[in-house]
GULOSE-29816 format. One line per 4 residues: their letters; for each residue x, y, z of N, C-alpha, C. Coordinates in nm, 2 decimals. Layout:
a = X/Y/Z/X/Y/Z/X/Y/Z; ...
***
This chain:
msks = -1.61/-0.39/-0.88/-1.48/-0.43/-0.89/-1.39/-0.31/-0.93; -1.28/-0.30/-0.87/-1.18/-0.19/-0.91/-1.09/-0.24/-1.01; -1.10/-0.18/-1.13/-1.02/-0.23/-1.25/-0.87/-0.19/-1.22; -0.85/-0.08/-1.16/-0.71/-0.03/-1.14/-0.64/-0.13/-1.05
wlkk = -0.71/-0.18/-0.94/-0.65/-0.28/-0.85/-0.62/-0.41/-0.92; -0.72/-0.46/-1.01/-0.71/-0.58/-1.08/-0.60/-0.57/-1.18; -0.58/-0.45/-1.24/-0.47/-0.44/-1.34/-0.33/-0.45/-1.28; -0.33/-0.40/-1.16/-0.20/-0.41/-1.08/-0.16/-0.56/-1.05
lasd = -0.27/-0.64/-1.01/-0.24/-0.78/-0.99/-0.21/-0.85/-1.12; -0.29/-0.82/-1.22/-0.26/-0.87/-1.36/-0.12/-0.85/-1.41; -0.07/-0.72/-1.38/0.06/-0.69/-1.42/0.17/-0.78/-1.34; 0.14/-0.79/-1.21/0.23/-0.88/-1.13/0.24/-1.02/-1.18
vekr = 0.12/-1.07/-1.22/0.12/-1.21/-1.26/0.18/-1.22/-1.40; 0.16/-1.12/-1.49/0.22/-1.12/-1.62/0.38/-1.12/-1.61; 0.43/-1.03/-1.53/0.58/-1.02/-1.51/0.64/-1.15/-1.47; 0.56/-1.23/-1.38/0.62/-1.35/-1.33/0.59/-1.48/-1.42
ygkd = 0.47/-1.48/-1.48/0.43/-1.59/-1.56/0.40/-1.58/-1.70; 0.39/-1.45/-1.75/0.37/-1.43/-1.89/0.23/-1.39/-1.92; 0.21/-1.34/-2.05/0.08/-1.29/-2.09/-0.03/-1.39/-2.09; 0.00/-1.52/-2.13/-0.10/-1.63/-2.14/-0.16/-1.65/-2.00
ardr = -0.07/-1.66/-1.90/-0.13/-1.69/-1.76/-0.22/-1.56/-1.72; -0.17/-1.44/-1.75/-0.24/-1.32/-1.71/-0.38/-1.33/-1.78; -0.38/-1.36/-1.91/-0.51/-1.36/-1.98/-0.60/-1.47/-1.93; -0.54/-1.59/-1.90/-0.63/-1.70/-1.85/-0.68/-1.66/-1.71
ifgd = -0.62/-1.60/-1.62/-0.67/-1.57/-1.49/-0.75/-1.45/-1.48; -0.72/-1.34/-1.55/-0.79/-1.22/-1.54/-0.90/-1.19/-1.66; -0.87/-1.25/-1.77/-0.96/-1.22/-1.89/-0.94/-1.08/-1.93; -1.04/-1.03/-2.00/-1.03/-0.90/-2.05/-1.09/-0.80/-1.95
ldti = -1.00/-0.73/-1.87/-1.05/-0.65/-1.76/-1.13/-0.53/-1.82; -1.12/-0.50/-1.94/-1.20/-0.38/-1.99/-1.34/-0.42/-2.01; -1.38/-0.55/-2.00/-1.52/-0.59/-2.01/-1.59/-0.57/-1.87; -1.51/-0.54/-1.77/-1.57/-0.52/-1.64/-1.63/-0.38/-1.63
nktn = -1.76/-0.37/-1.63/-1.82/-0.23/-1.63/-1.95/-0.24/-1.56; -2.03/-0.14/-1.55/-2.15/-0.13/-1.47/-2.25/-0.22/-1.52; -2.25/-0.26/-1.65/-2.36/-0.34/-1.71/-2.34/-0.49/-1.68; -2.22/-0.53/-1.64/-2.20/-0.67/-1.61/-2.14/-0.70/-1.48
kthe = -2.18/-0.61/-1.38/-2.14/-0.64/-1.24/-2.25/-0.71/-1.17; -2.31/-0.80/-1.23/-2.41/-0.88/-1.16/-2.35/-0.98/-1.08; -2.43/-1.04/-0.99/-2.39/-1.14/-0.90/-2.33/-1.26/-0.97; -2.40/-1.30/-1.08/-2.36/-1.41/-1.17/-2.23/-1.39/-1.23
fisa = -2.21/-1.27/-1.28/-2.09/-1.23/-1.35/-1.97/-1.23/-1.26; -1.99/-1.17/-1.14/-1.87/-1.15/-1.05/-1.85/-1.29/-0.99; -1.94/-1.38/-0.96/-1.92/-1.51/-0.91/-1.84/-1.59/-1.00; -1.88/-1.59/-1.13/-1.81/-1.66/-1.24/-1.67/-1.61/-1.25
wfdn = -1.65/-1.48/-1.26/-1.52/-1.42/-1.27/-1.43/-1.45/-1.16; -1.48/-1.44/-1.04/-1.40/-1.47/-0.91/-1.36/-1.62/-0.91; -1.45/-1.71/-0.96/-1.42/-1.85/-0.95/-1.31/-1.88/-1.05; -1.31/-1.82/-1.17/-1.20/-1.84/-1.27/-1.07/-1.78/-1.21
fing = -1.08/-1.67/-1.15/-0.96/-1.59/-1.10/-0.89/-1.68/-0.99; -0.97/-1.73/-0.89/-0.91/-1.81/-0.78/-0.85/-1.94/-0.84; -0.93/-2.01/-0.92/-0.88/-2.14/-0.98/-0.75/-2.11/-1.06; -0.75/-2.00/-1.13/-0.62/-1.97/-1.21/-0.50/-1.94/-1.12
mdal = -0.53/-1.87/-1.01/-0.42/-1.84/-0.91/-0.37/-1.98/-0.84; -0.47/-2.05/-0.80/-0.44/-2.18/-0.74/-0.35/-2.27/-0.83; -0.39/-2.27/-0.96/-0.32/-2.35/-1.06/-0.17/-2.31/-1.08; -0.14/-2.19/-1.04/0.01/-2.14/-1.05/0.09/-2.21/-0.96
ndke = 0.03/-2.26/-0.85/0.11/-2.34/-0.75/0.23/-2.26/-0.69; 0.20/-2.14/-0.66/0.31/-2.05/-0.61/0.25/-1.96/-0.49; 0.21/-2.04/-0.40/0.13/-1.98/-0.29/0.20/-1.86/-0.22; 0.33/-1.87/-0.18/0.39/-1.77/-0.11/0.40/-1.63/-0.19
flqt = 0.43/-1.64/-0.32/0.43/-1.53/-0.41/0.29/-1.46/-0.41; 0.19/-1.54/-0.44/0.06/-1.49/-0.45/0.00/-1.43/-0.32; 0.03/-1.49/-0.21/-0.01/-1.44/-0.08/0.05/-1.30/-0.06; 0.18/-1.29/-0.09/0.25/-1.16/-0.08/0.19/-1.06/-0.17
mman = 0.16/-1.10/-0.30/0.11/-1.01/-0.39/-0.03/-0.96/-0.34; -0.12/-1.04/-0.30/-0.24/-1.01/-0.25/-0.23/-0.91/-0.14; -0.14/-0.93/-0.03/-0.13/-0.85/0.08/-0.08/-0.71/0.04; 0.02/-0.71/-0.05/0.08/-0.58/-0.09/-0.01/-0.50/-0.18
rcpc = -0.10/-0.56/-0.25/-0.19/-0.49/-0.34/-0.32/-0.46/-0.29; -0.35/-0.48/-0.16/-0.48/-0.47/-0.11/-0.54/-0.33/-0.13; -0.65/-0.31/-0.21/-0.70/-0.18/-0.24/-0.77/-0.11/-0.12; -0.83/-0.19/-0.03/-0.90/-0.13/0.08/-0.80/-0.10/0.20
ggnd = -0.68/-0.14/0.18/-0.57/-0.12/0.28/-0.51/0.03/0.26; -0.56/0.10/0.15/-0.52/0.23/0.13/-0.39/0.23/0.06; -0.34/0.35/0.03/-0.21/0.36/-0.03/-0.10/0.37/0.07; 0.02/0.38/0.03/0.14/0.38/0.13/0.12/0.50/0.23
ssre = 0.07/0.61/0.18/0.06/0.73/0.28/-0.04/0.70/0.39; -0.16/0.64/0.35/-0.25/0.61/0.45/-0.21/0.50/0.55; -0.14/0.40/0.49/-0.08/0.29/0.57/0.02/0.35/0.67; 0.10/0.45/0.62/0.20/0.52/0.71/0.13/0.59/0.82
gwgk = 0.01/0.65/0.78/-0.06/0.73/0.88/-0.12/0.64/0.99; -0.17/0.52/0.95/-0.22/0.42/1.04/-0.11/0.37/1.13; 0.01/0.35/1.06/0.12/0.30/1.14/0.17/0.39/1.24; 0.16/0.52/1.21/0.21/0.63/1.30/0.11/0.64/1.42
eikr = -0.02/0.62/1.40/-0.11/0.62/1.51/-0.09/0.49/1.59; -0.07/0.38/1.54/-0.04/0.26/1.62/0.08/0.28/1.70; 0.19/0.33/1.64/0.31/0.35/1.71/0.30/0.45/1.83; 0.22/0.56/1.80/0.20/0.66/1.90/0.13/0.60/2.02
nydk = 0.02/0.52/1.99/-0.05/0.46/2.11/0.03/0.36/2.18; 0.12/0.28/2.11/0.20/0.19/2.16/0.30/0.26/2.26; 0.37/0.37/2.21/0.47/0.44/2.29/0.40/0.50/2.42; 0.28/0.55/2.41/0.21/0.60/2.52/0.17/0.50/2.63
sesl = 0.15/0.37/2.58/0.10/0.28/2.68/0.21/0.21/2.76; 0.17/0.18/2.89/0.27/0.12/2.98/0.28/-0.03/2.96; 0.17/-0.09/2.90/0.18/-0.24/2.88/0.11/-0.27/2.74; 0.12/-0.39/2.70/0.05/-0.44/2.58/-0.09/-0.43/2.60
eefv = -0.14/-0.47/2.72/-0.28/-0.47/2.74/-0.34/-0.33/2.73; -0.27/-0.23/2.78/-0.32/-0.09/2.77/-0.31/-0.05/2.63; -0.21/-0.09/2.55/-0.21/-0.05/2.41/-0.32/-0.11/2.33; -0.35/-0.24/2.35/-0.46/-0.31/2.28/-0.59/-0.24/2.32
asmd = -0.61/-0.21/2.44/-0.74/-0.14/2.48/-0.76/-0.01/2.43; -0.64/0.06/2.39/-0.65/0.20/2.34/-0.69/0.20/2.19; -0.68/0.09/2.12/-0.70/0.10/1.98/-0.83/0.02/1.94; -0.89/0.08/1.83/-1.01/0.02/1.77/-0.97/-0.06/1.65
fgde = -0.96/-0.20/1.67/-0.91/-0.28/1.57/-1.02/-0.36/1.48; -1.14/-0.36/1.52/-1.24/-0.44/1.45/-1.34/-0.50/1.55; -1.39/-0.61/1.52/-1.50/-0.68/1.59/-1.44/-0.74/1.72; -1.33/-0.81/1.72/-1.28/-0.88/1.84/-1.13/-0.87/1.84
kelr = -1.08/-0.85/1.96/-0.93/-0.85/1.97/-0.90/-0.93/2.09; -0.79/-1.01/2.08/-0.75/-1.10/2.20/-0.60/-1.09/2.20; -0.54/-1.07/2.32/-0.40/-1.06/2.33/-0.35/-1.19/2.41; -0.27/-1.27/2.34/-0.20/-1.39/2.41/-0.05/-1.37/2.41
gnvl = -0.01/-1.34/2.52/0.14/-1.30/2.53/0.16/-1.17/2.46; 0.25/-1.17/2.36/0.26/-1.05/2.27/0.20/-1.07/2.14; 0.12/-1.16/2.12/0.05/-1.19/2.00/-0.09/-1.14/2.00; -0.13/-1.05/1.91/-0.26/-0.99/1.90/-0.35/-1.05/1.79
yltk = -0.45/-1.11/1.83/-0.54/-1.18/1.74/-0.66/-1.09/1.71; -0.67/-1.05/1.58/-0.79/-0.96/1.55/-0.88/-1.03/1.45; -1.01/-1.03/1.48/-1.11/-1.10/1.40/-1.22/-1.00/1.36; -1.26/-1.02/1.23/-1.37/-0.96/1.18/-1.48/-1.06/1.15
ypmk = -1.60/-1.03/1.19/-1.71/-1.12/1.18/-1.79/-1.09/1.06; -1.88/-1.18/1.01/-1.96/-1.15/0.89/-2.04/-1.02/0.90; -2.05/-0.95/0.78/-2.12/-0.83/0.77/-2.25/-0.86/0.70; -2.35/-0.77/0.71/-2.47/-0.79/0.64/-2.46/-0.74/0.49
skvt = -2.50/-0.82/0.40/-2.50/-0.77/0.25/-2.61/-0.84/0.18; -2.68/-0.77/0.10/-2.79/-0.82/0.03/-2.76/-0.92/-0.08; -2.65/-0.90/-0.15/-2.61/-0.99/-0.26/-2.49/-1.06/-0.22; -2.51/-1.19/-0.21/-2.39/-1.27/-0.16/-2.40/-1.41/-0.22
gscg = -2.29/-1.48/-0.24/-2.29/-1.62/-0.27/-2.31/-1.70/-0.15; -2.33/-1.83/-0.17/-2.35/-1.92/-0.06/-2.23/-1.94/0.04; -2.11/-1.92/-0.02/-1.99/-1.93/0.06/-1.93/-1.80/0.10; -1.96/-1.69/0.02/-1.91/-1.56/0.05/-1.99/-1.48/0.14
kgch = -2.10/-1.54/0.18/-2.20/-1.46/0.27/-2.13/-1.40/0.39; -2.14/-1.27/0.40/-2.08/-1.20/0.51/-1.94/-1.15/0.49; -1.88/-1.19/0.38/-1.74/-1.14/0.35/-1.74/-0.99/0.33; -1.64/-0.93/0.39/-1.62/-0.78/0.38/-1.58/-0.74/0.24
cava = -1.53/-0.83/0.16/-1.47/-0.80/0.03/-1.60/-0.80/-0.07; -1.61/-0.68/-0.14/-1.72/-0.67/-0.24/-1.71/-0.77/-0.35; -1.59/-0.83/-0.38/-1.57/-0.93/-0.49/-1.59/-1.07/-0.43; -1.52/-1.10/-0.32/-1.52/-1.24/-0.27/-1.66/-1.27/-0.21
rhtn = -1.74/-1.18/-0.17/-1.87/-1.21/-0.11/-1.97/-1.28/-0.21; -1.93/-1.28/-0.33/-2.02/-1.34/-0.44/-1.99/-1.49/-0.46; -1.88/-1.54/-0.40/-1.84/-1.68/-0.42/-1.94/-1.78/-0.38; -1.96/-1.88/-0.45/-2.05/-1.99/-0.42/-1.98/-2.12/-0.38
kfis = -1.84/-2.10/-0.36/-1.77/-2.22/-0.31/-1.66/-2.17/-0.22; -1.61/-2.26/-0.13/-1.51/-2.23/-0.04/-1.38/-2.23/-0.12; -1.28/-2.15/-0.09/-1.16/-2.13/-0.17/-1.04/-2.14/-0.09; -0.92/-2.14/-0.16/-0.79/-2.15/-0.08/-0.78/-2.01/-0.02
difc = -0.68/-2.00/0.08/-0.66/-1.88/0.15/-0.58/-1.76/0.08; -0.54/-1.79/-0.04/-0.45/-1.69/-0.11/-0.53/-1.55/-0.12; -0.65/-1.55/-0.16/-0.72/-1.42/-0.18/-0.74/-1.35/-0.04; -0.74/-1.43/0.06/-0.77/-1.36/0.20/-0.65/-1.29/0.25
ycct = -0.54/-1.30/0.20/-0.42/-1.23/0.25/-0.44/-1.08/0.22; -0.53/-1.05/0.12/-0.55/-0.91/0.09/-0.61/-0.83/0.21; -0.71/-0.88/0.27/-0.78/-0.82/0.38/-0.71/-0.84/0.51; -0.67/-0.96/0.54/-0.62/-0.99/0.67/-0.47/-0.93/0.69
vght = -0.38/-0.99/0.61/-0.24/-0.95/0.62/-0.22/-0.81/0.56; -0.29/-0.78/0.44/-0.27/-0.65/0.37/-0.34/-0.54/0.45; -0.47/-0.54/0.46/-0.55/-0.43/0.52/-0.52/-0.42/0.66; -0.53/-0.52/0.74/-0.51/-0.52/0.88/-0.37/-0.52/0.93
gipf = -0.29/-0.60/0.86/-0.15/-0.62/0.92/-0.04/-0.53/0.88; -0.04/-0.48/0.75/0.07/-0.40/0.70/0.08/-0.27/0.78; -0.03/-0.20/0.83/0.00/-0.08/0.92/0.08/-0.11/1.04; 0.07/-0.24/1.09/0.16/-0.27/1.21/0.30/-0.28/1.16
qkaf = 0.33/-0.33/1.04/0.47/-0.33/0.99/0.52/-0.19/0.97; 0.43/-0.10/0.93/0.47/0.04/0.91/0.50/0.10/1.05; 0.43/0.05/1.15/0.46/0.11/1.29/0.58/0.04/1.35; 0.61/-0.09/1.33/0.71/-0.16/1.41/0.82/-0.21/1.32
gent = 0.81/-0.20/1.19/0.91/-0.25/1.11/0.87/-0.37/1.02; 0.94/-0.38/0.90/0.91/-0.48/0.81/0.91/-0.62/0.86; 1.00/-0.64/0.96/1.01/-0.78/1.02/0.90/-0.82/1.11; 0.81/-0.73/1.13/0.70/-0.76/1.23/0.62/-0.88/1.17
kief = 0.60/-0.99/1.24/0.54/-1.11/1.19/0.39/-1.09/1.19; 0.33/-1.11/1.07/0.18/-1.10/1.05/0.14/-1.24/1.00; 0.04/-1.30/1.06/0.00/-1.44/1.03/-0.14/-1.44/0.99; -0.17/-1.50/0.87/-0.31/-1.53/0.84/-0.36/-1.65/0.92
idsl = -0.47/-1.64/0.99/-0.52/-1.75/1.07/-0.64/-1.81/1.01; -0.75/-1.74/0.97/-0.87/-1.80/0.92/-0.95/-1.69/0.85; -1.05/-1.74/0.77/-1.14/-1.65/0.70/-1.27/-1.72/0.67; -1.37/-1.64/0.64/-1.51/-1.68/0.61/-1.50/-1.78/0.49
iigg = -1.44/-1.73/0.38/-1.45/-1.80/0.25/-1.36/-1.92/0.24; -1.29/-1.95/0.35/-1.22/-2.08/0.35/-1.30/-2.18/0.45; -1.41/-2.12/0.50/-1.50/-2.20/0.59/-1.50/-2.17/0.73; -1.43/-2.06/0.77/-1.42/-2.01/0.91/-1.54/-1.94/0.95
kgct = -1.55/-1.91/1.08/-1.66/-1.82/1.13/-1.63/-1.68/1.13; -1.51/-1.64/1.10/-1.46/-1.50/1.09/-1.33/-1.49/1.02; -1.28/-1.38/1.00/-1.15/-1.35/0.94/-1.05/-1.30/1.04; -0.95/-1.39/1.07/-0.86/-1.36/1.18/-0.71/-1.35/1.13
vaih = -0.64/-1.25/1.19/-0.50/-1.23/1.16/-0.43/-1.22/1.30; -0.31/-1.27/1.30/-0.23/-1.26/1.43/-0.11/-1.17/1.40; -0.09/-1.07/1.49/0.02/-0.97/1.48/0.11/-0.99/1.60; 0.24/-1.02/1.57/0.34/-1.04/1.68/0.39/-0.90/1.71
lpek = 0.34/-0.85/1.83/0.38/-0.71/1.87/0.52/-0.71/1.94; 0.59/-0.60/1.94/0.71/-0.59/2.02/0.69/-0.61/2.16; 0.78/-0.67/2.23/0.76/-0.70/2.37/0.75/-0.57/2.45; 0.67/-0.56/2.55/0.65/-0.45/2.64/0.61/-0.50/2.77
hstg = 0.64/-0.43/2.88/0.60/-0.48/3.01/0.46/-0.52/3.02; 0.42/-0.64/3.07/0.29/-0.69/3.08/0.24/-0.68/3.22; 0.11/-0.64/3.23/0.05/-0.64/3.37/-0.02/-0.77/3.40; -0.03/-0.86/3.30/-0.09/-0.99/3.32/0.00/-1.10/3.36
***
């Protein structure tokens, strides 16, 4: 678990809800170290974290927080770099179909009109929880129960979607569709691409 990432999330929660809420949800982040990164510890920590976020009953804020703070989504400069590559390929392509074919987006990509659906399927991991099995997130894969979708905005909307907003503008619509740890067969996000001549 990345303490620097968690500290940013904790700071966001504290600013909005106060120190008591921050402590209840995150606990003492300094206790997270190599000696207690066991499956049992991470599973219990994650369960408390998700239950605490759900109890705040502020889904839109928390979804946005998770998407914006995604640690595997890179920093702003790497997102800008991915955005520039996406935009470059988009500008070179004569159709959305050609654009989608030119990019490597993950396990499965499907274009419906101007909406691009991207899906990641379960990965292999030795240490997993019964419901986190196959999750790409090193924290969430330890969960033993299905959860709300708040946490999943990190990977889907944050990691996968934000580079498209860097490419096409902040108003580019990015939609969370499904994920493994809410009971889906994969993790899917929908990106509403700018219109372009279609060959289909």
